N, C-alpha and C positions, 0 to 999 in steps of 0.2 A: 403944949406939945401934942401933935396929932397922933392918934392911935393907928399904927399901920394896919392893924387887923380890921379897922373900919373902912379901909379904902375899897372903893367899888371894884368888883371883879369884872374882868373882861370875858368875852366869849372864848378867846384862846386859852385863858386860864382855866375856865370850866372844862374845856375839852382836854386840857392837860391832866386835870384831876380824874376825869373819866378814864383816860388811858392808864393812869396809875392804878385805878380800881381794876381794870381789865388784867393788868399784869399781876396784881395781888391775887386775883381769882385763879389765874393759870398756875400760880405758885401754891395753891391750896389754902390760901388765907381767908377766903370768903366763900360762902355757899351761894347758890344761884339766887336765893331770896335776898341775901345781904347785898350781893352785887347789884341786883335790880333796884333795891331801895336806895342805896347810896348813889347810884347813877342818877336816879330821879332827883335826889336831894342836891347833887352837884349842879344840875341844870337849873334848880330853883334857888341856889345860893346867890346872894347879892353882894357879899363882901369877901375880902381875903380871909377874915377871921372865920366866917362860916365854912368856906372851902377847907380851911385847915382843920376844923372840927371833924369833917367827914373822913379824913385820912389820918387823924391823930394817932390811931393805934396801929398804923401800917408803917413798914420801913420807909425811910426817906430815899432820896435819890430821884433822878430824872426818869420819866417814863421810858420803858424799853421800846426799841423800834419794832415795827411790825415784822412778823416772821418772813424770811425770804421765800420766794416761790418754790425753791427746791425743797426746803424744809416742810412747807405745807404739803407738797406732793408726796413726800415720804410718809407723812403722818396718815395719808389716806389709805396706805396699804396695810395699816396695822389691823390687829384682830378686833372685830366687833364683839362686844359683850352681849350675849343673848339671854333673854328671860322667856321661858316657854311654859305654857299651860295647855295640857291635853287632857280632856275629860276631868278638869279640876281647876283650881285657882292658883295664881301666883302673884305675889306682891313684892314690890321693892320700895320701901319707905324709910324715913329717918335719914341718918347720916350715911352717905356712901360716896364713892369716888368715881367720877366719869373721866377716864383718860382719853378715850376715843369714842367711836360711835356706839349706839345701843341698838340692839335688835329685840323685838318683842313679837312672840307668836302665840296666838290664841286659837285653839281648835276645840270646839265644844267646851270651852272654859272661859274664865275671866282673868285678865291681867290688869294690874294697877301699878303704874309707875309714878311715884311722887318725886319730882325733881327739885322741890323747893329747898331741901336741906342737903342736896348733893353738892360736892366739890367738883366744879367744872374746870378741867385743866386746859380746855381749848377755848377758842374764840366764840364758839357756838356749840349748841347741843344738836347732834344729828341722830335722828331716830328712824329706823325702818320698822314699820308695823305691818304684820300679816295677820289677818283675822278671818277665820272661816267658822261660821255658826257659833260665834262667841262674841265677847265684849272686851274692848281694850280701852282703858281710861288713863290719860296722862295728865297729871296735876302740875301746874306751873305757877310762879308768882304772877299776879296781875302786874302789868308794866313791861313784860317782855314782848318782843315781836314774834309772832308765830307764822311760819310759812308751811302751809299744808298742801300737799300734792298727792297724786296717786290715782288709783282706779277703784271704783266701787261697782259691784254687780249685785243687785238686789240687797243692798245694805245701806249704810249711812256713815258719813264722816262729818264731824262738826267741831267748830271752834267756839268756845264760850269764855273769852278772855278779854279783860279790859286792857288794851294795849297802850303803849307809850305814845305821846303826841308825835306828829310827823316832824321829822328833822332831828330827833334825838337818837343818839347811838345806843339804843337799848340792847340788852342781851338778846340773842336770836335762838329760837328753838325751831329747828327745821324737821318736819315729819313727812316721810313718804309712806303713804298708807295704801295697802292692797287688801280690799275687803270683799268677801263673798258671803252673803247672807249673815252679816254681822254688823257691829257698830264700833267705830273708833271716835272717842271724844277727847278733846283737849280742853280742860277747864282751868279757871283761875281761882285765886284765893276765895273769892266771893261765893264760890259754890263748893268749897271743900272744908274739911275739918281744920281746926286751928293748929298752927305750929307755934312754938315758943320763940319769941323774938326779944332781943335785948333793947334796953332804953338807953339812948345816947344823947349827948348835948344838943345835937341837931334835930332830934326827933320831933320836938314841939314845933319849931318854926317850919319844918318840912311839912308836917301834917296841916298846919294852918294855911300855908301858901297853896298847897295842893287843893285844899277845900275851897279856897277863894277863887281858884281858876274856873271851877264849875258851878259857882254859886248862881242860883236862879234856874238851872236846868231841871231841878227836881220836879217842878210843876209843869214843865213843857213836854212836848211830844218826844223830846230827846232824853227824857229823864230816866226814871227807874222802871218804866213800863217793860215788863217781860224779863226783868233781871231778878229772878227769884232768889231769895236768901240773902239779899244785901244787908238785912239786919243782922246777919250772922257773921259779918266780917270780923276778922281776928286781929289781935294786936300784940303790943308789947306786953309780954307775960299774960297774954289772953285779954288785955284790956285796951287794945288799940281803938281810938275813935273810928267811927265809920269812914270808909274810904269811898268817896263819891266816884261815879263813873266819869270817863272822859267821853262825852257823847260822840264826837266826830270819829273816834277810833274804836268804839264798842263793836266787837264782832260777836254776834250771837245768831248765827244762821246756818242753815244746812248748805253743804258744799256739793256742787255737781261733780260728777266723775270727770276726771281730767285724763 
């Protein structure tokens, strides 16, 4: 008798699991890092059994439909949570909840926002960053899509994140940065201190398949050149195997003012 869990998964079934993960995130069941990793694992899954492993600890049921336009518009009018540093430092790290947008202001000070362990209740993370004579750093899981826009005057805004391959519905972090004589950086796991992650049944095959996708790039011009600190990638309970970059989607460059 054939094992139904060994049946090959279709693209539609993978997308269905990704939608289930998004719904679980909006319900507060997954952090941004967990959502990102499970989404990537869903796209790398080959069988029904592997897809089932990824959502085994989540409630069952069909994926919820996308929010109606009216509901989305209503959410845009909600209060943005602000984190401000004036002549000092402000940090938001660890477990916290993001219901709506985030605002960060740095004036002659430093602001650090670590989004990896945050519960993200929306479909994306929306950040407005204002920086004058200060520094603002946003830490995200490698594997998210980052959209950076805004205006820079005598300052700098930069993305240093290993993003998801094209065509994958990865979580989105959208940042609008307004910089005057300051710096705004968005960095991924490869450049940050470790966070504790759990080990699941799908962790091993996910790591192996991800590594096989970029095998051979390490010695090429698209490899680790310029990606400082890759040896410090973090893992399950601090012991995760190294995460190779995805060369076509590596963003590590200065952004011109927009």
